[in-house]
C-alpha positions as CSV (number, residue, x, y, z in Angstrom):
1,X,-142.0,228.4,31.1
2,X,-143.7,226.4,28.0
3,X,-142.1,225.0,24.7
4,X,-144.5,226.5,21.8
5,X,-143.7,224.8,17.9
6,X,-145.2,225.0,15.4
7,X,-144.3,222.2,12.5
8,X,-143.7,223.4,8.9
9,X,-141.1,223.0,6.0
10,X,-137.9,225.5,5.9
11,X,-137.5,226.0,2.4
12,X,-139.1,228.8,1.3
13,X,-141.2,227.1,-1.8
14,X,-143.0,226.0,0.9
15,X,-143.5,229.1,3.0
16,X,-147.4,229.6,1.8
17,X,-148.6,226.1,1.7
18,X,-151.0,224.7,4.3
19,X,-148.2,222.4,5.7
20,X,-146.6,225.3,6.6
21,X,-149.9,226.6,8.8
22,X,-147.7,226.0,12.1
23,X,-145.1,228.0,11.0
24,X,-147.1,230.9,10.6
25,X,-149.1,230.5,13.6
26,X,-145.6,230.8,15.5
27,X,-144.8,233.7,13.5
28,X,-148.2,235.5,14.4
29,X,-147.3,234.9,18.3
30,X,-144.1,236.1,18.0
31,X,-145.3,239.1,16.1
32,X,-147.9,239.6,19.5
33,X,-144.9,239.0,21.8
34,X,-142.5,241.2,20.1
35,X,-140.1,238.1,20.1
36,X,-137.8,237.6,17.2
37,X,-137.7,233.5,16.2
38,X,-134.3,233.3,14.4
39,X,-131.8,231.6,16.7
40,X,-130.4,228.0,15.8
41,X,-131.1,226.0,18.6
42,X,-132.0,222.2,18.9
43,X,-132.6,221.7,14.9
44,X,-135.2,224.6,14.9
45,X,-135.3,228.4,15.0
46,X,-136.2,229.9,18.1
47,X,-137.2,232.4,20.0
48,X,-137.5,233.4,23.9
49,X,-140.0,236.0,25.5
50,X,-143.2,236.1,27.3
51,X,-146.9,236.0,25.7
52,X,-149.8,236.7,27.8
53,X,-147.4,237.4,31.1
54,X,-145.6,233.6,30.9
55,X,-142.1,233.0,29.8
56,X,-142.6,230.9,26.5
57,X,-139.9,229.5,23.6
58,X,-141.2,229.6,20.5
59,X,-139.5,227.1,18.0
60,X,-139.9,226.5,14.1
61,X,-138.2,223.0,13.4
62,X,-135.9,223.2,10.6
63,X,-135.6,219.5,10.2
64,X,-138.3,219.0,7.5
65,X,-142.1,217.9,8.5
66,X,-141.2,214.0,8.9
67,X,-138.3,214.2,11.5
68,X,-139.8,217.8,13.6
69,X,-139.9,215.3,16.7
70,X,-135.8,215.4,16.7
71,X,-136.0,219.0,17.0
72,X,-138.8,218.9,19.8
73,X,-137.1,216.3,21.3
74,X,-133.9,218.4,21.8
75,X,-135.5,221.8,23.1
76,X,-137.3,219.7,25.7
77,X,-134.0,218.5,26.7
78,X,-132.4,221.8,26.8
79,X,-135.0,223.6,28.6
80,X,-135.3,220.7,31.1
81,X,-139.1,220.8,29.9
82,X,-141.7,218.0,29.7
83,X,-144.3,217.1,27.7
84,X,-146.6,218.7,29.8
85,X,-145.0,221.8,29.2
86,X,-145.3,221.3,25.5
87,X,-147.7,223.1,23.1
88,X,-147.7,222.1,18.8
89,X,-149.5,223.3,16.3
90,X,-149.8,221.6,13.0
91,X,-152.0,221.7,10.0
92,X,-154.9,219.3,9.5
93,X,-156.4,218.2,6.5
94,X,-159.5,216.6,8.0
95,X,-160.7,219.6,9.6
96,X,-162.2,222.3,7.1
97,X,-160.4,224.8,6.7
98,X,-160.6,228.0,9.1
99,X,-161.3,225.6,11.7
100,X,-159.2,225.2,15.0
101,X,-159.1,222.0,17.7
102,X,-157.4,222.1,20.7
103,X,-156.7,219.0,22.7
104,X,-155.1,217.5,25.7
105,X,-153.5,214.7,23.9
106,X,-154.0,211.9,21.4
107,X,-152.9,210.0,18.3
108,X,-151.2,211.8,15.5
109,X,-154.1,210.7,12.4
110,X,-152.1,210.9,9.4
111,X,-149.8,214.0,9.8
112,X,-145.9,212.9,9.4
113,X,-144.7,215.5,11.6
114,X,-147.3,214.9,14.8
115,X,-146.2,210.8,14.3
116,X,-142.3,212.2,14.7
117,X,-143.2,214.2,17.7
118,X,-145.0,211.3,19.5
119,X,-142.7,209.1,18.2
120,X,-139.4,211.0,19.4
121,X,-140.7,212.1,22.9
122,X,-142.2,209.0,23.5
123,X,-146.1,209.9,24.6
124,X,-149.0,211.4,22.8
125,X,-149.8,213.5,26.4
126,X,-148.8,216.7,25.2
127,X,-151.2,219.6,24.2
128,X,-151.8,220.6,20.3
129,X,-153.7,223.0,18.5
130,X,-154.5,221.5,14.9
131,X,-155.4,224.2,12.1
132,X,-157.9,223.1,9.5
133,X,-156.5,223.2,6.3
134,X,-159.3,220.8,4.5
135,X,-161.1,221.6,1.6
136,X,-164.7,220.9,0.7
137,X,-164.2,218.4,-1.8
138,X,-162.3,215.1,-1.3
139,X,-158.9,215.0,-2.2
140,X,-157.7,212.4,-4.4
141,X,-154.0,213.5,-3.1
142,X,-153.6,215.0,0.5
143,X,-149.8,215.3,0.2
144,X,-150.0,217.6,-3.4
145,X,-152.9,219.2,-1.2
146,X,-150.9,220.3,1.3
147,X,-147.6,221.3,-0.3
148,X,-149.1,223.2,-3.2
149,X,-149.7,227.1,-2.6
150,X,-152.6,228.0,-1.0
151,X,-154.9,230.5,-3.2
152,X,-155.3,234.4,-2.5
153,X,-158.9,233.7,-1.0
154,X,-157.6,230.7,1.3
155,X,-154.7,232.7,2.7
156,X,-157.6,235.4,3.6
157,X,-159.3,232.7,5.5
158,X,-155.9,231.3,6.5
159,X,-155.5,234.8,8.3
160,X,-158.0,234.7,10.0
161,X,-157.5,231.6,11.5
162,X,-153.8,231.8,12.2
163,X,-155.3,235.0,14.1
164,X,-157.9,233.0,16.4
165,X,-155.0,230.5,17.2
166,X,-153.2,232.8,18.2
167,X,-156.1,234.7,20.6
168,X,-156.5,230.5,21.7
169,X,-152.8,230.4,22.7
170,X,-153.2,233.6,24.8
171,X,-156.2,231.8,26.6
172,X,-154.6,228.4,27.0
173,X,-151.2,230.6,28.8
174,X,-153.5,232.5,30.6
175,X,-156.9,230.4,31.5
176,X,-155.5,226.7,30.8
177,X,-156.3,224.2,27.7
178,X,-160.1,223.6,29.3
179,X,-160.8,226.9,28.9
180,X,-159.9,227.4,25.6
181,X,-161.2,223.8,24.1
182,X,-164.7,225.5,25.9
183,X,-164.5,228.5,23.5
184,X,-162.6,227.3,20.8
185,X,-163.4,223.8,19.9
186,X,-167.2,224.4,19.3
187,X,-168.6,223.8,15.5
188,X,-168.5,226.3,13.1
189,X,-172.2,227.3,11.4
190,X,-171.9,228.1,8.3
191,X,-173.4,232.2,8.1
192,X,-177.2,231.1,6.9
193,X,-177.1,228.8,9.8
194,X,-175.4,231.7,12.7
195,X,-178.4,232.4,15.1
196,X,-179.9,235.4,14.7
197,X,-179.0,238.3,17.9
198,X,-180.6,241.1,16.3
């Protein structure tokens, strides 16, 4: 069984902000697996089911971002899972909007939700899928940027990225992390630089 957690903030005002891309990715997986993520458990909303033939628990912590780790730790304990069974998805302002990155471990960078998870479970060695939300210009306030509602054009790009994240998670479950990293961690080329395949 795998515990797949998306990080975000529970209030409706945050629903369409970059900081809630992790929640959006869980919703995408829930739709694919016909799973209802609504049972309160371990300070999260959770749902159990199968994705790509694997048993999964999908979770959206309701603790607010900075305390996400408390929920992750409780859920790992409840389901008797270890860090190797965990996959966490979060927004990443250091990556361009529309880009996903998959890694087996690593630091939290400047992401407070990821810092909370690492601090609470006591290891950096868990799979993570980062959802790029960074703009094409320097940020004066990262906090303000990730907590404001996305514009229509941004939401369209985000929806494509969330779909790709769903494909990536299915590949992780079927073929493993390395296969998904090889496929999805490639640098995205701007349309003008894409190789001519005609």
